[in-house]
C-alpha positions as a printed Julia matrix, in Angstrom:
112×3 Matrix{Float64}:
 149.8   163.95  118.45
 146.67  163.38  116.4
 143.34  165.02  117.14
 140.61  162.7   118.39
 137.17  162.37  116.77
 135.53  164.8   119.2
 138.19  167.46  118.55
 137.96  167.04  114.78
 134.15  167.27  114.94
 134.38  170.45  117.03
 136.71  172.11  114.51
 134.76  170.92  111.44
 131.48  172.23  112.87
 132.99  175.69  113.18
 135.75  176.18  110.63
 137.8   179.32  110.27
 137.4   182.78  108.76
 140.2   185.05  107.56
 139.77  188.74  108.31
 142.43  191.18  107.21
 143.36  193.8   109.79
 142.91  194.24  113.52
 139.97  193.02  115.6
 137.53  195.57  117.01
 137.9   196.39  120.68
 134.61  194.62  121.37
 135.38  191.57  119.18
 133.6   188.48  120.57
 135.87  185.69  121.8
 137.5   183.38  120.82
 139.73  184.54  117.97
 143.33  184.61  116.8
 145.54  187.51  115.75
 148.33  186.65  113.32
 151.07  189.26  113.55
 154.77  188.72  114.19
 153.55  185.67  116.12
 150.21  183.99  116.72
 148.1   185.06  119.69
 144.84  183.47  120.74
 142.25  185.42  122.71
 139.86  183.61  125.03
 138.37  186.34  127.25
 138.8   189.98  128.25
 141.2   189.17  131.04
 142.99  186.35  129.24
 145.22  186.78  126.24
 147.27  183.65  125.85
 150.23  182.96  123.6
 151.67  179.59  122.71
 154.97  179.04  124.47
 157.08  178.64  121.35
 157.66  181.38  118.78
 155.76  180.69  115.58
 156.08  182.49  112.28
 155.55  181.44  108.65
 159.13  182.25  107.66
 160.42  179.92  110.41
 157.78  177.15  110.64
 156.23  175.16  107.8
 152.58  175.64  106.87
 151.86  172.09  108.08
 153.44  172.79  111.48
 151.49  176.01  111.91
 148.18  174.43  110.87
 148.75  171.61  113.36
 149.6   174.05  116.16
 146.44  176.09  115.49
 144.32  172.91  115.4
 145.69  171.83  118.77
 145.12  175.27  120.29
 141.5   175.17  119.14
 140.98  171.58  120.29
 142.71  172.16  123.63
 141.48  175.62  124.59
 138.5   176.72  122.52
 136.58  173.49  123.15
 135.93  174.31  126.79
 132.26  175.08  126.22
 130.68  177.09  128.99
 133.93  178.29  130.57
 135.2   181.6   129.16
 132.78  181.75  126.22
 130.44  179.69  124.1
 130.8   178.88  120.44
 128.21  177.2   118.29
 128.42  174.98  115.25
 128.49  177.22  112.19
 130.12  180.07  114.13
 133.51  180.37  112.45
 136.67  180.97  114.46
 138.1   184.25  113.25
 141.75  184.76  112.43
 142.68  188.43  112.11
 145.63  188.57  109.73
 147.72  191.61  110.51
 150.83  190.24  108.76
 150.44  188.94  105.18
 153.11  186.29  105.8
 150.34  184.25  107.47
 148.08  184.14  104.37
 149.12  180.69  103.11
 148.78  179.14  106.56
 145.35  180.65  107.2
 144.06  179.78  103.71
 145.3   176.19  104.12
 143.5   175.93  107.47
 140.27  177.36  106.03
 140.36  174.97  103.05
 140.94  171.98  105.34
 137.77  172.66  107.34
 135.32  173.89  104.68
């Protein structure tokens, strides 16, 4: 399923940032952690995982980029619900497993 114009605009206005290591305990939401799977964090009481197992050694870079785009478009775009993001405020991806590097760098390059 393709992203619509609104979803693409939302992602392009924000983009992504790669941070190596773990997030701080008080890390502002939303963000991703890339470990043995991919976890997205929306609020203190809500840590949500995609239903299928995702990992760079199993899924292609293109598949993983598409999954992340759809998570952002489907969940992070709910302005005013769990959090607020602003254009120019990059969505952070904390890379705790180096196997994710190519996927994250591809995603960053796509939305620069």
